[in-house]
Backbone as ProteinMPNN parsed JSONL, in Angstrom:
{"seq_chain_A": "MAVALGDGGGETMSAEGQINTFVITVATGLLLGVAFDFYRVLRAFFRPRWLFTSFADLAYWLLATGLVFLALLLGNWGELRLYTFIGLALGAFGYYRLLSRQAVRLIIVLLRLAVGVARAARTVIVYTLVKPAAYMANLAARPARYARRKFAARRPPPDDSAPPR", "coords_chain_A": {"N_chain_A": [[135.346, 134.505, 108.141], [134.01, 133.901, 111.359], [131.109, 132.445, 113.19], [129.916, 132.449, 116.493], [128.802, 129.59, 117.977], [126.442, 127.873, 119.802], [126.388, 127.333, 123.31], [128.532, 128.995, 124.089], [130.52, 127.384, 124.436], [132.915, 127.423, 122.889], [132.49, 126.251, 120.571], [132.893, 126.961, 116.98], [131.276, 127.826, 113.861], [132.032, 128.484, 110.607], [130.453, 131.045, 108.631], [130.307, 130.229, 105.974], [130.374, 127.328, 106.116], [127.931, 127.142, 107.527], [126.16, 128.019, 105.683], [126.343, 126.183, 103.954], [125.469, 123.815, 105.119], [122.694, 124.646, 105.383], [121.963, 124.569, 102.761], [122.283, 122.269, 102.05], [120.4, 120.972, 103.674], [118.103, 122.244, 102.624], [117.922, 121.168, 100.021], [117.81, 118.562, 100.946], [115.281, 118.456, 102.164], [113.631, 118.903, 99.613], [114.193, 116.721, 98.442], [113.069, 114.53, 99.641], [110.286, 115.75, 99.607], [110.017, 114.899, 96.79], [110.128, 111.89, 97.268], [108.194, 111.316, 98.588], [106.042, 112.088, 96.86], [106.121, 110.366, 95.186], [105.759, 108.074, 96.501], [103.157, 108.562, 96.989], [101.801, 108.322, 94.404], [102.647, 105.571, 93.876], [100.943, 104.583, 95.769], [98.393, 105.179, 95.172], [98.235, 103.984, 92.58], [98.539, 101.336, 93.106], [96.804, 100.82, 95.182], [97.023, 99.587, 98.057], [96.028, 97.521, 100.585], [94.905, 98.379, 103.943], [96.812, 97.294, 105.989], [99.086, 96.972, 104.609], [99.741, 99.536, 103.595], [100.203, 100.614, 105.957], [102.525, 99.645, 106.794], [104.282, 100.474, 104.573], [103.977, 102.978, 105.195], [105.393, 103.452, 107.674], [107.896, 102.648, 106.876], [108.657, 104.506, 104.778], [109.008, 106.588, 106.232], [111.13, 105.781, 107.865], [113.098, 105.705, 105.847], [113.136, 108.282, 105.365], [113.808, 109.545, 107.883], [116.466, 108.285, 108.016], [117.745, 109.183, 105.79], [117.612, 112.113, 106.185], [119.229, 112.009, 108.841], [121.642, 111.201, 107.507], [122.17, 113.365, 105.679], [122.675, 115.501, 107.6], [124.775, 114.38, 108.86], [126.798, 114.571, 106.68], [126.708, 117.324, 106.087], [127.02, 118.904, 108.77], [128.175, 117.476, 110.687], [125.869, 116.341, 112.191], [125.163, 118.14, 114.013], [122.392, 119.412, 115.316], [120.74, 122.451, 114.301], [118.674, 125.094, 114.771], [118.363, 126.452, 112.072], [118.831, 124.326, 110.446], [116.22, 122.692, 111.051], [114.654, 124.893, 109.731], [115.729, 124.315, 107.229], [114.994, 122.21, 106.199], [111.941, 122.14, 106.139], [111.701, 124.346, 104.641], [112.669, 123.369, 102.075], [110.796, 121.491, 101.405], [108.373, 122.477, 101.654], [108.611, 124.573, 99.439], [109.186, 122.439, 97.426], [106.726, 121.505, 97.262], [104.863, 123.719, 96.669], [105.823, 124.733, 94.308], [106.827, 122.463, 92.321], [105.704, 120.136, 92.765], [103.036, 119.363, 91.171], [103.889, 119.059, 88.708], [105.867, 117.143, 89.152], [104.517, 115.166, 89.865], [102.76, 114.32, 87.901], [104.985, 113.707, 86.01], [105.951, 111.191, 87.313], [103.883, 109.748, 87.068], [103.785, 109.51, 84.305], [106.092, 108.023, 83.893], [105.806, 105.804, 85.625], [103.691, 104.714, 84.091], [104.696, 103.987, 81.603], [107.101, 102.189, 82.587], [105.397, 100.274, 83.177], [104.392, 99.422, 80.813], [106.617, 98.854, 79.438], [107.517, 96.422, 80.792], [105.09, 94.867, 80.531], [105.48, 94.573, 77.841], [108.106, 93.102, 77.817], [107.341, 90.842, 78.94], [105.615, 89.648, 77.789], [107.274, 89.083, 75.238], [109.241, 87.353, 76.363], [107.252, 85.493, 77.05], [106.458, 84.6, 74.61], [108.531, 84.134, 73.147], [110.372, 82.086, 74.613], [108.58, 80.51, 76.901], [106.129, 79.641, 75.708], [107.375, 78.299, 72.996], [109.184, 76.409, 74.326], [107.046, 74.795, 76.28], [105.574, 73.818, 73.882], [107.568, 72.114, 72.816], [107.837, 70.151, 74.767], [105.321, 69.18, 75.125], [105.183, 67.721, 72.278], [107.454, 65.961, 72.904], [106.264, 64.484, 74.906], [104.277, 63.138, 73.634], [104.761, 60.208, 72.17], [104.746, 58.936, 74.693], [102.331, 59.213, 75.838], [100.915, 57.971, 73.751], [101.47, 55.417, 73.88], [100.465, 54.874, 76.224], [97.738, 55.06, 75.676], [97.521, 53.308, 73.925], [98.183, 50.577, 75.533], [96.467, 50.586, 77.679], [94.264, 50.455, 76.37], [94.149, 47.576, 75.958], [92.714, 45.614, 77.678], [91.845, 42.434, 79.668], [89.13, 40.828, 78.601], [85.987, 40.793, 79.908], [84.767, 38.4, 82.26], [82.524, 36.278, 81.366], [81.34, 33.949, 82.444], [81.058, 34.775, 85.29], [78.894, 35.388, 87.636], [76.175, 37.843, 87.717], [76.553, 40.856, 89.487]], "CA_chain_A": [[134.257, 135.134, 109.297], [133.495, 132.634, 112.314], [129.961, 132.924, 114.095], [129.839, 131.434, 117.483], [127.515, 128.871, 117.965], [126.154, 126.949, 120.923], [126.497, 127.91, 124.613], [129.649, 129.616, 124.61], [131.478, 126.401, 124.767], [133.908, 127.296, 122.005], [132.321, 125.896, 119.311], [132.612, 128.029, 116.169], [131.18, 127.159, 112.52], [132.13, 129.487, 109.747], [129.395, 131.233, 107.63], [129.914, 129.502, 104.615], [129.668, 126.243, 106.676], [126.312, 127.196, 107.827], [125.307, 128.115, 104.291], [126.438, 124.888, 103.188], [124.405, 122.907, 105.728], [121.242, 125.049, 105.176], [121.96, 124.536, 101.521], [122.194, 120.718, 102.076], [118.899, 120.645, 104.219], [116.935, 122.499, 101.854], [117.754, 119.973, 99.253], [116.935, 117.235, 101.736], [113.638, 118.652, 102.183], [113.261, 118.889, 98.434], [114.55, 115.508, 98.323], [111.974, 114.199, 100.669], [109.177, 115.872, 98.943], [110.216, 113.924, 95.803], [110.141, 110.659, 97.493], [106.764, 111.119, 99.264], [105.363, 112.108, 95.678], [106.534, 108.997, 94.237], [105.278, 106.93, 97.368], [101.876, 108.725, 96.775], [101.476, 107.969, 93.164], [102.321, 104.449, 93.965], [100.026, 104.003, 96.275], [97.267, 105.745, 94.119], [98.077, 103.407, 91.445], [98.395, 100.003, 93.192], [95.608, 100.969, 96.243], [97.219, 98.655, 98.815], [95.478, 97.568, 101.834], [95.396, 99.025, 105.057], [98.29, 97.255, 106.736], [100.78, 97.304, 103.684], [99.901, 100.821, 103.642], [100.593, 100.974, 107.201], [103.987, 99.169, 106.754], [105.02, 101.268, 103.692], [104.243, 104.446, 105.469], [106.71, 103.131, 108.205], [109.345, 102.499, 105.771], [108.687, 105.893, 104.195], [109.337, 107.675, 107.502], [112.369, 105.353, 108.578], [113.898, 106.144, 104.98], [113.298, 109.818, 105.485], [114.877, 109.906, 108.753], [117.925, 108.048, 107.675], [118.229, 110.384, 104.588], [117.996, 113.547, 106.931], [120.218, 111.805, 109.238], [122.874, 111.256, 106.616], [122.408, 114.836, 105.294], [123.043, 116.353, 108.676], [126.301, 113.929, 109.277], [127.599, 115.024, 105.754], [126.75, 118.645, 106.499], [127.603, 119.566, 109.852], [128.679, 116.366, 111.753], [125.112, 115.628, 112.968], [124.511, 118.833, 114.99], [121.04, 119.939, 115.001], [120.41, 123.507, 114.803], [117.186, 125.977, 114.407], [118.261, 126.428, 110.697], [118.517, 122.997, 109.875], [114.936, 122.447, 110.614], [114.129, 125.702, 108.818], [116.063, 124.293, 105.608], [114.037, 121.118, 105.686], [110.603, 122.878, 105.94], [111.334, 125.53, 103.275], [112.653, 122.808, 100.925], [109.826, 120.855, 101.372], [107.297, 123.578, 101.205], [109.197, 124.93, 98.223], [108.91, 121.817, 96.279], [105.222, 121.442, 97.417], [104.687, 124.959, 96.121], [106.432, 124.752, 92.916], [107.194, 121.58, 91.626], [105.18, 118.901, 92.991], [101.884, 119.222, 90.615], [104.92, 118.454, 87.63], [106.611, 115.805, 89.256], [103.527, 113.832, 90.002], [102.578, 113.896, 86.481], [106.08, 112.993, 85.301], [106.079, 110.157, 88.103], [102.735, 108.872, 86.807], [103.824, 109.065, 83.006], [107.266, 107.18, 83.985], [105.209, 104.54, 85.84], [102.883, 103.939, 82.817], [106.011, 103.553, 80.731], [107.654, 101.199, 83.027], [104.53, 99.095, 83.418], [104.076, 98.969, 79.437], [107.78, 98.027, 79.059], [107.529, 95.242, 81.628], [104.435, 93.815, 79.766], [105.959, 93.972, 76.449], [108.799, 92.046, 77.975], [106.528, 89.708, 79.584], [104.979, 89.022, 76.219], [108.389, 88.6, 74.454], [109.621, 86.271, 77.078], [106.305, 84.152, 76.929], [106.325, 83.981, 72.927], [109.832, 83.427, 72.642], [110.595, 80.968, 75.627], [108.066, 79.662, 77.39], [105.269, 78.732, 74.565], [108.166, 77.179, 72.523], [109.269, 75.399, 75.447], [105.703, 73.987, 76.443], [105.308, 72.824, 72.638], [108.575, 71.046, 72.805], [107.515, 69.442, 76.005], [104.456, 68.458, 74.455], [105.873, 66.622, 71.25], [108.653, 65.015, 73.396], [105.382, 63.609, 75.628], [103.236, 62.37, 72.701], [104.902, 59.032, 72.557], [104.529, 58.411, 75.985], [100.449, 59.252, 75.706], [100.197, 57.445, 72.83], [101.787, 54.086, 74.459], [99.615, 54.433, 77.707], [96.345, 54.991, 75.52], [97.416, 51.982, 73.41], [98.334, 49.365, 76.018], [95.664, 50.69, 78.611], [93.009, 49.842, 75.858], [94.393, 46.235, 75.828], [92.269, 45.044, 79.228], [91.363, 41.441, 79.36], [87.754, 40.854, 78.312], [85.32, 40.54, 81.39], [84.481, 37.089, 82.499], [81.138, 36.138, 81.211], [80.691, 32.897, 83.347], [80.8, 34.928, 86.759], [77.257, 35.629, 87.945], [76.272, 39.25, 87.771], [76.241, 41.377, 91.009]], "C_chain_A": [[133.854, 133.659, 109.984], [132.581, 133.291, 113.098], [130.021, 131.942, 115.154], [128.471, 130.81, 117.573], [127.597, 127.939, 119.251], [126.227, 127.758, 122.076], [127.551, 128.399, 125.139], [130.793, 128.802, 124.756], [132.721, 126.311, 123.798], [133.638, 126.967, 120.697], [131.975, 127.161, 118.148], [132.287, 127.09, 114.975], [131.424, 128.457, 111.462], [130.755, 129.839, 109.084], [129.079, 130.408, 106.71], [129.827, 128.064, 105.147], [128.291, 126.277, 107.263], [125.743, 127.431, 106.631], [125.298, 126.87, 103.743], [125.603, 124.044, 103.68], [123.441, 123.363, 105.494], [121.052, 124.833, 103.588], [121.413, 122.884, 101.523], [120.843, 120.185, 102.579], [117.716, 121.249, 103.635], [116.666, 121.74, 100.85], [117.396, 118.822, 99.65], [115.665, 117.419, 101.607], [113.03, 118.562, 100.731], [113.188, 117.263, 97.784], [113.122, 114.4, 98.857], [110.599, 114.508, 100.144], [109.01, 115.134, 97.563], [109.813, 112.781, 96.19], [108.478, 110.464, 98.334], [105.778, 111.187, 97.999], [105.525, 110.762, 95.15], [105.848, 107.932, 95.083], [103.761, 107.262, 96.929], [101.434, 108.241, 95.695], [101.585, 106.447, 93.229], [101.373, 103.764, 94.688], [98.593, 104.181, 95.895], [97.269, 104.458, 93.043], [98.078, 101.577, 91.638], [97.169, 99.601, 94.299], [95.953, 99.525, 96.839], [95.999, 98.427, 100.022], [95.774, 98.119, 103.056], [96.765, 98.717, 105.829], [99.113, 97.296, 105.544], [100.848, 98.524, 103.74], [100.429, 101.114, 104.811], [102.417, 100.796, 107.335], [104.831, 99.918, 106.008], [105.017, 102.645, 104.267], [105.467, 104.554, 106.763], [107.803, 103.04, 107.599], [109.601, 103.97, 105.151], [109.868, 106.823, 105.038], [111.055, 107.146, 107.861], [113.445, 105.729, 107.274], [114.144, 107.516, 104.819], [114.09, 110.171, 106.465], [116.393, 109.425, 108.536], [118.58, 108.844, 106.569], [118.385, 111.814, 105.445], [119.127, 113.18, 107.95], [121.892, 112.039, 108.807], [123.157, 112.537, 106.04], [123.008, 115.614, 106.278], [124.489, 115.711, 109.122], [127.201, 114.546, 107.972], [127.956, 116.524, 105.899], [127.253, 119.558, 107.645], [127.94, 118.598, 111.059], [127.41, 116.21, 112.645], [124.325, 116.793, 113.653], [123.289, 119.624, 114.449], [120.955, 121.634, 115.536], [118.906, 124.38, 113.95], [117.098, 125.879, 112.479], [118.431, 125.081, 109.565], [116.976, 122.416, 109.774], [114.372, 123.507, 109.824], [114.397, 125.551, 107.32], [115.378, 123.286, 105.217], [112.776, 121.337, 105.453], [110.776, 123.756, 104.826], [111.955, 124.685, 102.328], [111.452, 121.914, 100.806], [108.719, 121.575, 101.058], [107.766, 124.348, 100.062], [108.852, 124.443, 97.014], [107.471, 121.441, 96.345], [104.529, 122.331, 96.331], [104.713, 125.154, 94.752], [106.553, 123.698, 91.823], [106.229, 120.114, 91.896], [104.03, 118.574, 92.01], [103.076, 118.353, 89.169], [105.623, 117.281, 87.945], [105.751, 114.877, 89.661], [102.99, 113.614, 88.479], [103.629, 113.155, 85.747], [106.047, 111.529, 85.787], [105.088, 109.36, 87.465], [103.122, 108.19, 85.162], [105.324, 107.98, 82.875], [106.611, 105.948, 84.608], [104.301, 103.738, 84.969], [103.932, 103.356, 82.033], [106.679, 102.485, 81.369], [106.681, 99.923, 82.97], [104.115, 98.536, 81.821], [105.182, 98.214, 78.942], [107.997, 96.59, 79.802], [106.314, 94.347, 81.135], [104.58, 93.43, 78.292], [107.154, 92.847, 76.829], [108.262, 90.911, 78.509], [106.496, 88.905, 78.687], [106.199, 88.493, 75.271], [108.768, 87.324, 75.291], [108.65, 84.801, 76.933], [106.436, 83.463, 75.42], [107.791, 83.58, 72.537], [110.519, 82.372, 73.492], [109.538, 80.084, 76.131], [106.716, 78.649, 76.477], [106.137, 77.707, 73.944], [108.635, 75.878, 73.455], [108.391, 74.151, 75.932], [105.608, 73.284, 75.152], [106.268, 71.79, 72.764], [108.319, 69.882, 74.039], [106.432, 68.57, 75.504], [104.387, 67.365, 73.341], [106.675, 65.95, 72.21], [107.467, 63.799, 74.379], [104.49, 62.654, 74.979], [103.368, 60.784, 72.618], [104.588, 58.161, 73.503], [102.917, 58.223, 76.262], [100.076, 58.157, 75.024], [100.15, 55.862, 73.238], [100.631, 53.846, 75.459], [98.265, 54.331, 76.963], [96.28, 53.45, 74.913], [97.322, 50.512, 74.37], [97.34, 49.307, 77.249], [94.35, 50.391, 77.978], [92.951, 48.215, 76.016], [93.807, 45.437, 77.104], [92.166, 43.649, 78.762], [89.886, 41.725, 79.385], [87.164, 40.44, 79.506], [84.716, 39.055, 81.188], [83.106, 36.793, 82.325], [80.553, 34.916, 82.051], [80.48, 33.461, 84.779], [79.372, 35.355, 86.832], [77.348, 37.434, 88.219], [75.9, 40.132, 89.229], [75.155, 42.384, 91.069]], "O_chain_A": [[133.509, 132.629, 109.406], [132.82, 134.362, 113.656], [130.154, 130.746, 114.897], [127.371, 131.31, 117.333], [128.623, 127.38, 119.638], [126.128, 128.969, 121.881], [127.749, 128.389, 126.354], [131.885, 129.246, 125.11], [133.472, 125.337, 123.832], [134.37, 127.297, 119.764], [131.126, 128.042, 118.288], [132.731, 125.945, 114.882], [130.803, 129.48, 111.752], [129.931, 128.929, 108.99], [127.976, 129.898, 106.514], [129.015, 127.434, 104.469], [127.656, 125.232, 107.398], [124.614, 126.951, 106.527], [124.334, 126.463, 103.095], [124.9, 123.417, 102.888], [122.697, 122.422, 105.217], [119.898, 124.942, 103.173], [120.348, 122.465, 101.069], [120.253, 119.222, 102.09], [116.565, 120.955, 103.957], [115.499, 121.478, 100.559], [116.753, 118.044, 98.946], [114.938, 116.638, 100.993], [111.88, 118.128, 100.665], [112.414, 116.787, 96.954], [112.446, 113.657, 98.145], [109.748, 113.621, 100.204], [107.878, 114.78, 97.234], [108.935, 112.36, 95.437], [107.887, 109.398, 98.509], [104.784, 110.46, 98.004], [104.535, 110.284, 94.596], [105.375, 106.948, 94.515], [103.094, 106.313, 96.516], [100.442, 107.542, 95.9], [100.66, 105.865, 92.664], [100.977, 102.629, 94.423], [97.713, 103.406, 96.271], [96.168, 104.0, 92.735], [97.777, 100.746, 90.782], [96.657, 98.484, 94.371], [95.448, 98.491, 96.403], [95.143, 99.293, 100.205], [96.959, 98.367, 103.279], [97.593, 99.549, 106.199], [100.141, 97.924, 105.796], [101.982, 98.956, 103.942], [101.267, 102.014, 104.759], [103.256, 101.563, 107.805], [105.967, 100.159, 106.418], [105.889, 103.45, 103.938], [106.273, 105.481, 106.842], [108.778, 103.573, 108.129], [110.731, 104.455, 105.093], [110.92, 107.401, 104.764], [111.986, 107.924, 108.066], [114.592, 106.039, 107.597], [115.146, 107.958, 104.255], [115.012, 110.961, 106.262], [117.361, 110.116, 108.854], [119.785, 109.09, 106.505], [119.372, 112.52, 105.237], [120.046, 113.997, 107.993], [122.848, 112.621, 109.321], [124.336, 112.857, 105.886], [123.864, 116.423, 105.922], [125.305, 116.436, 109.69], [128.309, 115.003, 108.253], [129.104, 116.967, 105.863], [127.764, 120.67, 107.511], [127.954, 118.972, 112.232], [127.639, 115.958, 113.828], [123.124, 116.672, 113.899], [123.231, 120.294, 113.417], [121.056, 122.031, 116.697], [118.39, 124.189, 112.849], [116.181, 125.434, 111.789], [118.222, 124.966, 108.357], [116.528, 121.841, 108.782], [113.466, 123.105, 109.094], [113.828, 126.143, 106.403], [115.045, 123.22, 104.033], [112.318, 120.728, 104.487], [109.834, 123.845, 104.039], [111.865, 125.304, 101.267], [111.257, 121.654, 99.619], [108.077, 121.211, 100.073], [106.784, 124.983, 99.678], [108.465, 125.023, 96.0], [107.019, 121.005, 95.287], [103.846, 121.925, 95.391], [103.799, 125.655, 94.097], [106.415, 123.96, 90.628], [106.213, 119.18, 91.094], [103.91, 117.354, 91.896], [102.923, 117.178, 88.833], [105.959, 116.474, 87.078], [106.167, 113.732, 89.835], [102.889, 112.451, 88.087], [103.384, 112.199, 85.011], [106.097, 110.634, 84.944], [105.408, 108.188, 87.271], [102.937, 107.035, 84.778], [105.537, 107.286, 81.881], [106.917, 104.91, 84.021], [104.126, 102.521, 85.006], [103.939, 102.137, 81.865], [106.922, 101.603, 80.545], [107.082, 98.778, 82.763], [103.613, 97.427, 81.638], [105.054, 97.214, 78.235], [108.683, 95.724, 79.257], [106.437, 93.132, 81.285], [104.102, 92.478, 77.676], [107.166, 91.785, 76.207], [108.966, 89.903, 78.452], [107.042, 87.807, 78.581], [106.012, 87.485, 74.589], [108.543, 86.235, 74.763], [108.986, 83.626, 76.787], [106.495, 82.27, 75.122], [108.059, 82.755, 71.663], [111.365, 81.728, 72.872], [109.582, 78.899, 75.799], [106.46, 77.449, 76.566], [105.939, 76.507, 74.129], [108.439, 74.68, 73.252], [108.734, 72.971, 76.0], [105.552, 72.058, 75.248], [105.889, 70.621, 72.824], [108.774, 68.743, 73.924], [106.58, 67.349, 75.452], [103.711, 66.34, 73.426], [106.205, 64.812, 72.195], [107.717, 62.603, 74.528], [104.023, 61.639, 75.497], [102.408, 60.065, 72.896], [104.248, 56.986, 73.368], [102.409, 57.243, 76.807], [99.17, 57.409, 75.394], [99.171, 55.142, 73.044], [99.972, 52.807, 75.501], [97.488, 53.535, 77.49], [95.431, 52.602, 75.187], [96.605, 49.557, 74.069], [97.253, 48.249, 77.874], [93.379, 50.106, 78.68], [91.88, 47.63, 76.177], [94.546, 44.555, 77.541], [92.353, 43.462, 77.56], [89.408, 42.655, 80.035], [87.833, 39.683, 80.21], [84.272, 38.642, 80.117], [82.41, 37.106, 83.29], [79.351, 34.906, 82.318], [79.791, 32.777, 85.536], [78.823, 35.673, 85.777], [78.259, 38.082, 88.734], [74.894, 39.867, 89.887], [74.816, 42.862, 92.152]]}, "name": "protein", "num_of_chains": 1, "seq": "MAVALGDGGGETMSAEGQINTFVITVATGLLLGVAFDFYRVLRAFFRPRWLFTSFADLAYWLLATGLVFLALLLGNWGELRLYTFIGLALGAFGYYRLLSRQAVRLIIVLLRLAVGVARAARTVIVYTLVKPAAYMANLAARPARYARRKFAARRPPPDDSAPPR"}
């Protein structure tokens, strides 16, 4: 079944193609909601200053625009139709009404887990690589420090015949 689209210029897209495009745009709207919640949690976690926040906002919207563009290219060769906007809005709205709260909780748990793993990895690296290397460097430098102290202590005695200043 083909449905005529456009201004009568002969373009047709099957109903199946339109449904596929609609599903892709709904999924894209949902994905944009997840990305925005992830960004919101990161901003709340790190509390960046306004300048960094402004650049991060710009980066999010550029990423969102690129994602929508890619989805439209894959779904219907980049054609903008009313149902694509409806699908994006429906996906984002449905996500925020149904899944956002649980997703934010999950993102927070995963972020805390990632921070804990990073701290543990840092501790392991410090105690297995950095501290032993510093200890070995300290041991290697001991003879030089000893020699410097030994020879620096052998200064000629002051000349007693010189008048005091």
